[in-house]
C-alpha positions as CSV (number, residue, x, y, z in Angstrom):
1,M,-46.4,-32.2,-37.0
2,K,-45.3,-35.8,-36.9
3,K,-47.8,-37.1,-39.4
4,I,-45.8,-40.2,-40.1
5,F,-46.3,-41.4,-36.5
6,M,-50.0,-40.6,-36.7
7,L,-50.2,-42.6,-39.9
8,L,-48.4,-45.6,-38.6
9,M,-50.4,-45.7,-35.4
10,L,-53.7,-45.4,-37.1
11,I,-52.8,-48.0,-39.7
12,S,-52.6,-50.4,-36.9
13,L,-55.6,-49.0,-35.0
14,A,-57.9,-49.3,-38.0
15,V,-57.8,-53.1,-37.8
16,I,-56.7,-54.1,-34.3
17,T,-60.2,-53.6,-32.9
18,V,-61.5,-56.1,-35.5
19,A,-58.7,-58.6,-34.9
20,C,-59.2,-58.5,-31.1
21,G,-62.2,-60.8,-31.2
22,N,-60.9,-63.2,-33.8
23,D,-58.8,-65.5,-31.7
24,D,-59.6,-66.8,-28.2
25,D,-55.9,-67.0,-27.5
26,G,-55.6,-63.2,-27.9
27,P,-56.4,-60.5,-25.4
28,A,-60.0,-60.2,-24.5
29,E,-62.4,-58.0,-26.4
30,E,-62.3,-55.4,-23.6
31,N,-58.8,-54.5,-24.9
32,N,-60.3,-52.2,-27.5
33,T,-57.2,-50.6,-28.6
34,E,-58.9,-48.4,-31.1
35,E,-60.7,-46.3,-28.6
36,P,-58.2,-43.6,-27.9
37,A,-57.9,-42.6,-31.6
38,A,-61.4,-43.6,-32.7
39,E,-63.6,-41.6,-30.4
40,T,-65.4,-38.8,-32.2
41,P,-66.7,-36.0,-30.1
42,D,-70.4,-36.1,-29.3
43,S,-70.4,-32.6,-28.0
44,D,-68.7,-29.3,-29.1
45,D,-66.5,-29.3,-26.0
46,E,-65.1,-32.7,-26.8
47,A,-64.4,-31.5,-30.4
48,E,-62.0,-28.9,-29.2
49,G,-58.5,-29.5,-30.5
50,E,-59.2,-33.1,-31.5
51,P,-56.8,-33.4,-34.4
52,E,-53.8,-32.1,-32.4
53,A,-54.8,-34.2,-29.3
54,Q,-55.0,-37.4,-31.4
55,E,-51.6,-36.6,-33.0
56,E,-49.9,-36.0,-29.7
57,A,-51.3,-39.3,-28.3
58,A,-50.2,-41.2,-31.4
59,D,-46.7,-39.6,-31.2
60,S,-46.4,-40.5,-27.5
61,A,-47.6,-44.1,-28.1
62,A,-45.3,-44.6,-31.1
63,A,-42.3,-43.3,-29.2
64,S,-42.9,-45.2,-26.1
65,G,-43.5,-48.4,-28.1
66,Q,-40.1,-48.2,-29.8
67,Q,-38.4,-47.6,-26.5
68,G,-40.3,-50.1,-24.4
69,V,-39.7,-53.3,-26.5
70,S,-36.8,-55.6,-25.6
71,D,-34.9,-57.7,-28.2
72,D,-36.4,-60.8,-26.6
73,E,-39.9,-59.7,-27.7
74,L,-38.9,-59.4,-31.3
75,V,-38.0,-62.1,-33.9
76,E,-35.5,-62.5,-36.7
77,E,-36.4,-60.2,-39.6
78,D,-36.4,-63.1,-42.2
79,Q,-38.3,-65.6,-39.9
80,A,-41.8,-66.5,-41.1
81,V,-44.2,-65.9,-38.2
82,A,-47.3,-67.1,-40.0
83,T,-48.7,-68.2,-43.3
84,I,-52.1,-67.2,-44.8
85,N,-53.2,-69.1,-47.8
86,G,-49.6,-69.9,-48.6
87,E,-48.4,-66.3,-48.2
88,E,-45.7,-65.8,-45.6
89,I,-45.6,-63.0,-43.0
90,L,-42.1,-62.3,-42.1
91,G,-40.5,-61.1,-38.8
92,S,-39.8,-57.8,-40.4
93,S,-43.5,-57.1,-40.5
94,Y,-44.1,-58.5,-37.0
95,N,-41.3,-56.3,-35.6
96,Q,-42.9,-53.2,-37.1
97,I,-46.4,-53.9,-35.7
98,Y,-45.5,-55.4,-32.3
99,P,-44.3,-52.0,-30.7
100,L,-47.4,-50.3,-32.0
101,V,-49.7,-52.9,-30.5
102,K,-47.9,-52.9,-27.2
103,S,-47.8,-49.1,-26.9
104,T,-51.4,-48.8,-28.0
105,L,-52.5,-51.2,-25.3
106,E,-50.4,-49.2,-22.8
107,Q,-51.9,-45.9,-23.8
108,A,-55.3,-47.5,-23.4
109,G,-54.5,-48.4,-19.8
110,Q,-54.1,-52.1,-20.5
111,E,-51.5,-54.4,-18.9
112,V,-48.5,-55.0,-21.1
113,E,-46.6,-57.5,-18.9
114,D,-48.0,-60.5,-20.6
115,T,-45.9,-60.5,-23.7
116,E,-47.5,-63.7,-25.0
117,A,-50.8,-61.9,-25.2
118,I,-49.2,-59.0,-27.0
119,K,-47.6,-61.5,-29.4
120,Q,-50.9,-63.1,-30.1
121,Q,-52.6,-59.8,-30.7
122,T,-49.8,-58.8,-33.0
123,L,-50.3,-62.0,-35.0
124,N,-54.0,-61.4,-35.1
125,E,-53.4,-58.0,-36.4
126,L,-51.0,-59.1,-39.1
127,I,-53.3,-62.0,-40.1
128,T,-56.3,-59.7,-40.4
129,Q,-54.4,-57.2,-42.5
130,E,-53.2,-60.0,-44.8
131,L,-56.7,-61.4,-45.1
132,I,-58.1,-58.0,-46.0
133,R,-55.2,-57.5,-48.5
134,Q,-55.9,-60.8,-50.2
135,D,-59.6,-60.3,-50.4
136,A,-59.2,-56.8,-51.7
137,K,-57.1,-58.2,-54.5
138,E,-59.8,-60.8,-55.2
139,E,-62.3,-57.9,-55.4
140,G,-60.1,-56.3,-58.1
141,L,-59.0,-53.4,-55.8
142,T,-55.5,-52.1,-56.5
143,V,-53.3,-49.2,-55.5
144,E,-51.4,-47.4,-58.2
145,Q,-47.7,-46.6,-57.7
146,E,-48.5,-43.0,-58.2
147,E,-50.8,-43.0,-55.2
148,V,-48.0,-44.4,-53.0
149,D,-45.5,-42.0,-54.4
150,N,-47.8,-39.0,-53.7
151,E,-48.3,-40.1,-50.1
152,L,-44.5,-40.6,-49.7
153,A,-43.8,-37.2,-51.3
154,T,-46.1,-35.6,-48.7
155,Y,-44.0,-37.0,-45.9
156,E,-40.8,-35.9,-47.5
157,E,-42.0,-32.4,-48.1
158,Q,-43.4,-32.2,-44.5
159,F,-40.2,-33.2,-42.8
160,G,-37.7,-31.8,-45.2
161,E,-34.2,-32.4,-43.9
162,E,-35.5,-34.3,-40.9
163,Y,-37.2,-36.9,-43.1
164,A,-34.5,-39.6,-42.9
165,T,-34.1,-39.1,-39.1
166,V,-37.8,-39.4,-38.4
167,L,-38.1,-42.4,-40.7
168,E,-35.2,-44.2,-38.9
169,S,-36.5,-43.3,-35.4
170,S,-39.9,-44.8,-36.3
171,G,-38.2,-48.1,-37.2
172,Y,-39.0,-47.9,-40.9
173,T,-37.0,-47.9,-44.1
174,E,-38.4,-46.1,-47.1
175,E,-39.2,-49.4,-48.7
176,T,-41.1,-50.8,-45.7
177,L,-42.9,-47.4,-45.4
178,K,-44.0,-47.7,-49.0
179,E,-45.3,-51.2,-48.4
180,Q,-47.2,-49.9,-45.3
181,I,-48.7,-47.0,-47.3
182,E,-49.8,-49.3,-50.0
183,N,-51.5,-51.6,-47.5
184,D,-53.2,-48.7,-45.8
185,L,-54.5,-47.3,-49.1
186,L,-55.7,-50.7,-50.1
187,S,-57.4,-51.2,-46.7
188,N,-59.2,-47.9,-47.1
189,K,-60.4,-48.9,-50.6
190,Y,-61.6,-52.2,-49.2
191,M,-63.5,-50.6,-46.4
192,E,-65.2,-48.3,-48.8
193,S,-65.9,-50.8,-51.6
194,V,-66.7,-54.0,-49.7
195,L,-68.0,-52.7,-46.4
196,G,-69.5,-49.4,-47.5
197,I,-67.4,-47.4,-45.0
198,E,-66.8,-44.1,-46.7
199,V,-66.0,-40.6,-45.4
200,T,-67.0,-37.7,-47.6
201,D,-65.3,-34.3,-48.0
202,E,-68.3,-32.7,-46.6
203,E,-68.1,-34.7,-43.4
204,I,-64.4,-33.8,-43.0
205,E,-65.2,-30.1,-43.6
206,E,-68.0,-30.3,-41.0
207,Y,-65.8,-31.9,-38.4
208,Y,-63.0,-29.4,-39.0
209,Q,-65.4,-26.4,-38.8
210,S,-66.9,-27.8,-35.5
211,A,-63.5,-28.1,-34.0
212,A,-62.4,-24.7,-35.2
213,E,-65.4,-23.0,-33.7
214,Q,-64.8,-24.5,-30.3
215,S,-61.0,-24.1,-30.2
216,E,-59.6,-21.1,-28.5
217,E,-56.6,-21.3,-30.7
218,D,-56.2,-21.4,-34.4
219,L,-56.2,-24.9,-35.8
220,P,-53.7,-25.9,-38.5
221,P,-54.9,-25.6,-42.0
222,L,-57.5,-28.3,-43.0
223,E,-55.1,-29.8,-45.5
224,D,-52.6,-30.5,-42.7
225,V,-55.1,-32.4,-40.5
226,E,-57.4,-33.8,-43.2
227,D,-55.9,-37.3,-43.1
228,Q,-56.2,-37.4,-39.3
229,I,-59.9,-36.3,-39.4
230,K,-60.7,-38.8,-42.1
231,Q,-59.2,-41.6,-40.1
232,T,-61.1,-40.5,-37.0
233,L,-64.4,-40.5,-38.9
234,T,-63.5,-43.8,-40.6
235,S,-62.7,-45.4,-37.2
236,Q,-66.0,-44.2,-35.9
237,K,-67.9,-45.7,-38.8
238,Q,-65.9,-48.9,-38.4
239,Q,-67.1,-49.1,-34.8
240,E,-70.7,-48.5,-35.8
241,K,-70.4,-51.4,-38.3
242,Q,-68.4,-53.5,-35.9
243,E,-70.7,-56.6,-36.2
244,E,-70.7,-56.4,-39.9
245,I,-66.9,-56.1,-40.0
246,Q,-66.4,-58.9,-37.5
247,A,-68.7,-61.2,-39.6
248,K,-66.6,-60.5,-42.7
249,I,-63.3,-61.1,-40.9
250,D,-64.7,-64.4,-39.4
251,E,-65.8,-65.4,-42.9
252,L,-62.4,-64.7,-44.3
253,R,-60.7,-66.7,-41.5
254,E,-63.0,-69.6,-41.9
255,N,-62.2,-69.9,-45.6
256,A,-58.4,-69.3,-45.2
257,E,-55.6,-71.6,-44.4
258,I,-53.8,-70.0,-41.5
259,E,-50.7,-71.3,-39.7
260,E,-49.1,-69.4,-36.8
261,L,-45.4,-70.2,-36.6
262,I,-44.3,-68.5,-33.4
């Protein structure tokens, strides 16, 4: 199970849908890139095999994204692409997110020929992530190194000897992966603490049992798909609170000094 691809895709998906409406220069709101991963089954039939289906989609999107991006679409690793309240976002971060944005749009059936639109949406995504990170810090939210190390250890254990190969093929170094894990954990804490978006263990168990009852094949153990299920339910709740989230992001943007540099 390529959990690392699922993680990296959903990190982006968790915020892209919010960022879409934040800048008139970006793709229109109908480009709701979260939809493929965020839909939660409304019927038992739709619940069948959901964790595996989502993971396969994420794997496919991540792989196609890495292969379908030309050098001209990326920037120098040390180039500043934007500043938010004096904090620079470097090309290294842009180059990590751009393929995910492009492939996610493609998986959702959107046109990807307009690279300027993809660039703008990538900037929107990075800006939104940074605004959330900064506000989370203001709220006193932190991520302990132990939390990051535990997540990283999970990937290392899961992939074993293939860990380094999978990491390289995803376009990450261990250091950039650690940074992304920290951002993801901080974002999750922000959603729970500031926006009240929380998924309980009981909800995860209920989702898993519903899928297991409808599946003709045995599902992987709950601990293997728990993160995917949690992200699915989190994404659903984010959609339900879309107006509230959008209002918060708009507020953060209005009070921030933002400069796009590309």
